C-alpha positions in Angstrom: -9.9 208.0 -29.0 -8.9 206.0 -25.9 -9.2 209.3 -23.7 -12.7 209.9 -25.3 -13.9 206.3 -24.6 -12.5 206.1 -21.1 -13.2 209.4 -19.7 -15.7 211.3 -21.8 -18.1 208.5 -22.5 -17.7 207.2 -19.1 -18.8 210.5 -17.6 -22.0 210.1 -19.5 -22.6 206.7 -18.1 -21.9 207.7 -14.5 -24.1 210.8 -14.8 -26.9 208.9 -16.3 -26.6 206.3 -13.5 -26.8 208.9 -10.8 -29.7 210.7 -12.4 -31.6 207.4 -12.8 -31.1 206.6 -9.3 -32.4 210.0 -8.1 -35.4 209.5 -10.4 -36.1 206.1 -9.0 -35.9 207.3 -5.5 -38.3 210.3 -5.7 -42.1 210.2 -6.1 -42.4 213.9 -6.5 -43.7 214.9 -10.1 -41.8 218.2 -9.8 -38.5 216.3 -9.0 -39.0 213.8 -11.6 -39.7 216.2 -14.3 -36.6 218.2 -13.2 -34.5 215.2 -13.8 -35.6 214.6 -17.3 -32.9 216.9 -18.9 -30.2 215.1 -17.2 -31.6 211.7 -18.2 -31.8 212.9 -21.7 -28.5 214.5 -22.0 -26.3 211.8 -20.3 -28.6 208.9 -21.3 -28.3 210.3 -24.9 -24.6 210.8 -24.4 -24.1 207.0 -23.6 -26.5 205.8 -26.4 -24.9 208.1 -29.0 -21.2 207.2 -27.9 -22.1 203.5 -27.9 -23.4 203.7 -31.5 -20.4 205.8 -32.5 -17.9 203.1 -31.2 -19.8 200.5 -33.1 -19.4 202.6 -36.2 -15.7 202.5 -35.8 -15.4 198.7 -35.9 -12.2 197.5 -37.7 -12.4 195.7 -40.9 -11.8 192.4 -39.0 -14.9 192.9 -37.0 -17.0 193.8 -40.2 -16.4 197.5 -40.3 -15.1 199.7 -43.0 -15.6 199.7 -46.6 -18.5 201.2 -48.6 -22.1 200.3 -48.2 -23.7 197.4 -50.0 -26.9 195.8 -50.4 -30.1 197.5 -49.3 -28.1 200.4 -47.5 -26.3 201.1 -50.8 -29.5 201.1 -52.7 -31.1 203.5 -50.3 -28.3 205.8 -50.3 -28.0 205.8 -54.0 -31.7 206.5 -54.3 -31.6 209.5 -51.7 -28.2 210.9 -52.6 -27.2 209.6 -55.9 -24.3 207.7 -54.3 -21.8 207.7 -51.3 -20.3 211.0 -52.5 -23.7 212.6 -52.5 -24.2 211.4 -48.9 -20.9 212.7 -47.8 -21.7 216.1 -49.2 -24.9 216.4 -47.5 -23.6 214.9 -44.3 -20.7 217.5 -44.2 -23.0 220.3 -45.0 -25.3 219.4 -42.1 -22.4 218.9 -39.7 -21.1 222.4 -40.7 -24.5 223.9 -39.7 -24.3 222.5 -36.2 -23.5 225.2 -33.6 -21.6 224.0 -30.6 -22.1 220.3 -30.0 -24.2 218.0 -31.7 -24.6 214.9 -34.1 -25.4 214.3 -37.7 -27.0 210.8 -38.3 -27.8 208.7 -41.3 -31.1 207.4 -40.2 -33.8 205.1 -41.5 -37.2 206.3 -41.3 -39.0 203.1 -39.7 -42.5 204.1 -41.2 -41.2 204.7 -44.8 -37.9 202.9 -45.1 -36.2 205.8 -46.5 -32.8 207.0 -45.2 -32.1 210.6 -44.5 -29.5 212.8 -42.6 -30.8 214.4 -39.5 -28.9 216.6 -37.0 -29.4 216.5 -33.2 -28.2 219.1 -30.7 -25.9 218.2 -27.8 -26.5 214.7 -27.0 -30.2 214.4 -27.9 -30.5 210.8 -28.9 -32.2 209.4 -32.1 -35.6 208.2 -31.1 -39.1 207.7 -32.3 -39.7 206.8 -36.0 -35.9 207.0 -36.8 -33.4 204.4 -36.4 -29.8 205.5 -36.2 -27.4 203.9 -38.9 -24.3 206.0 -38.9 -23.5 208.9 -36.4 -20.9 211.6 -36.4 -20.0 213.5 -33.4 -19.6 217.1 -33.9 -18.2 219.0 -30.9 -17.2 222.5 -30.7 -13.6 221.7 -29.9 -13.2 219.9 -33.2 -13.4 223.2 -35.2 
């Protein structure tokens, strides 16, 4: 994981910063639009991996264990419990071709939880708030 964190994630940060600098230095709409895929990919890679590392917190830092409180109730209501969530999450992960993410998200409009998948490094945005992400990359299979 250290290699993943120090090299892989850092590449997203460096590449996002480079694209953001180019975006800030151009006034050409064509050039700005052309940079959007880089901003999305590398910015998304940074956002997704930052959340991923937070998900891996040790027990001493509040990580680990099974869901409790409102999250447990939401998972129980949507999936019948943690085992049901794992089954759905694993099925969705298996359906990702190449690289992507499976996220347990909260719909900020309804409050419901759901499993959603995103291709490559597309970040969770809009009405969904990421709660737990699993990185599915083609080399893991």
